[in-house]
N, C-alpha and C positions, 0 to 999 in steps of 0.2 A: 504494500500500500504506500502510495506517495504522500508527500507532505506539501501543503500549499503555504507559501510565504507571501504576505502582503508587503510590497515594496512601496514606500511612501517618500515623496520628495518632489522637487521641481521637475517639470516635464523633460528637460534636457538631460537629467541625470537618471531618471527612473529606468529608462530602457537599457542603458549600459549596465547599471547595477543588477537589474533583473536578468539580463543575459548572462552575467557572470554567475549568478545564483543557479541558473538553469543548466550550467555545466555540471553541477553536482547530480549524480544519478538519483532519481526518485523525487527530485525537487521541481515543483512548478510554481509559478508566481502569479500574483494578481497585481497588475501595474496600476498604481493610483497616484496621479500627479496633482499638484496644486499650483495656484498662482502666487500664493503667499503662505509662508509657514504657519500662520495663525489658523489656517484651514485644516491643519493636521488632526486635531481632536475630533472634529465633525466627520472627517473621512474615516477615521478609525471606528467611531461609533456606528457609522452606517454600514460597515462591511465586517463587523466583528465576527459574525457567524460563518463567514466564507473562508477563513484562514485558520491555520494552526499556529502561526507566529507572525510577528511584524519585524521588518527590517527597514529602518529609517536611513535616508542618505546622509544624515548628520545628526548631531546631538540636539540642536535646537527644536526641530519638530518632535523628536523623541521626548524631550523634557516637557514640551507643551502638552503632548498627549498624556504623559504620565501625571503631570500636575493637575490636569483636568479629570483624572481618574477614569480615563477612557480605555485604558489597557486592561483587557480581561484575558489576554493571551500572552505567552512569552514574547519578549521584545528585546531588540538590540539596535545599535546604531553603528554606522561606519565611522571609525576614528580617523580624523584628518591629520593627526600628528605623524611623526615618523616618516615613512616612505612617501606619503602623500605630500607633506610639507616639503620634503627634500626635493621631490620632483619639481615642485613649483619654483623653488629657489634656483634650480639648474636652468629652467626655462627663462626666468627673469634675468639671470646672469648672462645667458647667451644673447638676450635682447639688449644688453648693455646697461642694465640697471644696477645700482649699488645695493646689494642684498644685505648689507650690514646696517642699513638705515631704512627700516620698514615700520609700518603701522599694521598690526595683526589683531583680528578679533576672534573671539570664541575659544581659541586654544589657550590652555593654561600657560603661564610664564615658565613653569617647570618643563612642560613638554617642548615648548619652543627652545628653551635653553639647552635641553638634551640634544635636540636635533642639530642645533648650530654647533654644539661641542663635537658631535660625531662627524660633522662636515668640516671641522677645523676653522669655523668662522667665529669672529667676535660678536657678542650679543649686547654690547654696552649701549648701543644707540637704538635699540628696538623699543617700540611702544606696543604693549599688549593689553587687550581687554578680554580677560577670561570670561567664559560663560558662567553666569550665576543666576539664581532664580530671579525672575522679574526683568531680565535683560530682553530688550526688544530690538528690532532692526532699526528703529528710529534712534535709540540710544547708541547703537553701533555707528550709525551714520554721523551722529553728533560727535562721537569720540574721534573719528577719523578727520572730521573737518576742523576741529579746534587744535589739532596738533601741528607740528612742522609739516611742510609739504613733502612728506615721505611717500613713496609708493605704498599702496594698500594691498594687503592680502586678506580676503574675507572668506568665510565659510557660508555666507548667506547670499542667495540669489537676489533677494530684495535689496540688500546693501549694494551689490554690484550694479543693479539697475539704477539705483539712486545716485551713484557716484561716478559712473563710467564716463560721463560727459564733462566732469569737473577735474579729475585727476587720474593718474595712472593707477589702475586697480585690476587685480587678478583674483578670480574666484577659484578656490580650491576645488579640484575634481577628484573624487575618491579613486585611489589606485586599485588595481585589480587585487593586489596583495591585501590591502586593507579590507576590501569587500569580502574576500575569502576568509580572513580571520574573523570578521564579525559574523559571517554566516556559520562558520564552524561552531562558534560559541552559542549562537542561537539554536542550531540544530540539536546540540546536546540537551538544551533545556526543553525545546519543543517536542522532541521525540520522547523524552522522559514523560512529559505531560500527556502526550498522546497515548502512551502505553498505560499510564495511570487512568486516563479517561476511559480506556477500553476495558477496564475491569468489569466483570459481570455484576450487575445489580439485580437481585432476584427478590421479588416481593410476594409475600403470602397475605392475602386480604380476606377477612371475614366480614361479610355484610349480609343483611336480611334481604335487600333488594339490589338487583344489578343495575338499577337506573343510574346513568352517568358514569358507570365504571369503565366502559369501553372508551368514552371520551377522555377520561383521565389517563388511561393507558396510552392513548394516541398522543396526548400532549407531552408525555414523558418519552416519546419516541420508542415505545415498547410494544410488546405483543401480550395478549391476554389469553389465558386458557383455563379450563376447569382443572382443579386439583382435587385430591381426595378429601372426603369428609365435607363437601360443600364449600371448601375454601377455593379462592381464585388465585391463579399464579400469574404474576406480572414480571416479564423479563425485559430488562433494558441494560444500559451501561452506566458507568459511574458519572460520565460527563453530564448527560441530561438530568440525572438525579441530583447532582450537585447544584446545577443551575436552578432547578425548580424548587429546591429546598433552601435557597439562599445560603449555600455553603453549609448544608446540614444543620440549619438553625430552626427550621419549621417545615410543615408539610401542608400547604394550602388546600390540597385535595381532600385532606381529612375533614375539614370543616364543610366542604361542599358535599361530600358523601354523607356526612352526618345530617344534612338537611333532608335526606330521604330515608335515613336509617337510624333507629334508636341505638343500634350496636354497630360500631365500625372499629375493627382492630386491624392494624397493619404492621407487619414485621418485614423489614428489609434486611437483606444480608449482602455484603460486598466482599467478593472473593476473586481469586485468580482463576478459578475454575467453577463450572456449574455445580459440582458436588459441594465445594467449599461454600459457595454462595447460598445453596439450599440449606446446608447445616446451620449457617449463621442466621438465615431467615427464620428457621424454626425456633431458634433461641430468642430472636427478637419478638416473634409472635407470642411466644409463651410469656414474655415479660409484659407485652402490651395487654394480654388478658388479665394479668395481675394488677395492672394500673387501674383499669376501669372499663366502662362501656365504649368510650371513644378515646382511642390512644394509638400512637404510632411510635415505633422504636426502630432504630437502625443499629445492627450489630456488626462490628468490625473484628478483625483478627486481634489477637492478644487480649481477649476477654474485655473488649471495649464496647459498651452499649451507650447509645445516644437516644434520649427521649426526644423525638422530633416534635411531638405535640400531644397534648392531652386536653380536651375541651369538654365542657359540660353543656354548653348551649350551642345549638346548630348554627344559626346565621352569624356571619362575621360581625355584623353591626351590633349584635346582642352580646358579644363576648366581653368579658370583663377587661377593661383597659389595661389593667396590670398584666394580665395574661398576654394580651396583644402586644404590649410594649416589650415584654420579655421575648416574645416570638420574633419581632422584627428588629430588636436591638435599639429601640428609641425610647425616650422617656415618656411618661404619662402626660406631663404638661405639653410636650411637643405634639402628641397625638390629639390632645384636646384642641390645640390651635389648628391642627389640620382638619378636624371635624368642624370647627367653626368656619374655616375657609370653604369647606365643601357646602355647608349650609348656606353660606352667603351667595354662592354662585350656582348651586343646584347641579345640573348635569353639564354645565359649561366647563370647558377645559381651562386650566391655568398655565401660564408660562413658568419656567423655573425661576425667573426673576420675580414674578408676582408672589410665588410661594416663599422665596427667600425674604422678600420684604415683609410678608405677613409673620414669618417666624423670626425676623430680625437676625438672620444669619447670612453668610456669604453664599453666592450662587453655587460655588463648589460644594459647600456643605449641603445645600438644598438638593443638588443633583444626587449626592450620595444617599440622602434620606429617601428620595423618590425611587432610586434604584432598589433599595431594600423593600420598599412597599410594592414595587412592581414584581419583584421576585416572589413576594408573599401573596400576590393576587389582589392587592389592595389599591393599586393604581395602574393605569394603562396609558401608554403613549398614543397620542392621536395625531401627531404630525409635528412640523416645525414652523416657527414664525421668524421671518427675517427681522433682525433687530434694527435695521436701518443704518448700520455702520459696517465697518470692515470686519467686525468681530464675528464670532461663531453664531449660528442661528440659535434661537431660543426654542427648546423642546416644549411641546404642549402636553400636559398630563391631565387626565380625568381621574379624580379621586373616587375610589369605590369602597373605602373603608366604612 
């Protein structure tokens, strides 16, 4: 089975980086280019389910996607220091430029100093602007403009575009060696994650009525079959189960099934073989029976049992807020504010910015909360709303809690 890598970067780099990746047997790529690095988080969110890993053509789009908490798959970026920087220096020197007097952005002073030392070049008259959180292309442009009239080396296509008519500027292009190093590191992580996601997840489900059961199995990407003693067997893999349970923190399907059944007990087992998964599922179901009429337990190896959920009231709206808060990892006051927001707008969707304002939190925090609610089946995305600026579009959510 092959692995799909999403390559994210400016249009003139994505094809070359992707082509290098595809030299690796079993690797295919999804080529995703942007006009400005600020678009990287939205690109990642839109295509998250189509790839097993992300490779960014530079650190800036990678950090923007990471800081926006858009990365749900293993990710890496191509490092522009070392061979990439040295290649640029050679080209500049051949063009007659003094490579000992440069203005360089994004790369750390230590990496620049090491490369110059290896090349036998002095670094006393270099100006560097290392990447740090909050750095933007506008700040990099300002840095280069306010210094001496040195030639510029930049890692950002937007900086190159802004300065190319004003001064001598060269944009670093990833070397084939740097791409291969980054890809090798990414594949080690992504293939390990893919193997883990492929673990068999086997569920044993006891319900009085089968209403809604097939729909829940389909949502988990699994198959449903009759098991002995009136119990139902649900077979899927670790990845879909992990996503639908919010990282094994809850089981929204339990509450939905309880809406049609006074007794719902679910036992999931996660193993490396069907036999191991079934043995663990039996153990989980036995514990769910001991907990009560409506309960779900996940059993792992090494005698680890996780109580995914135990509810006494069927509908989600009627559940005790303390139970709900524990399930989604939010505080009761936060859920109360969200309920107030829902009551104020009814079925109308809210943007992430509106929810952030109502909760008095940053948009990043609001996105994280909404992601948890979405995984728990308590919020749903209804689309995007352009913010009217060059920033990322605002996601629209309808609260269903």
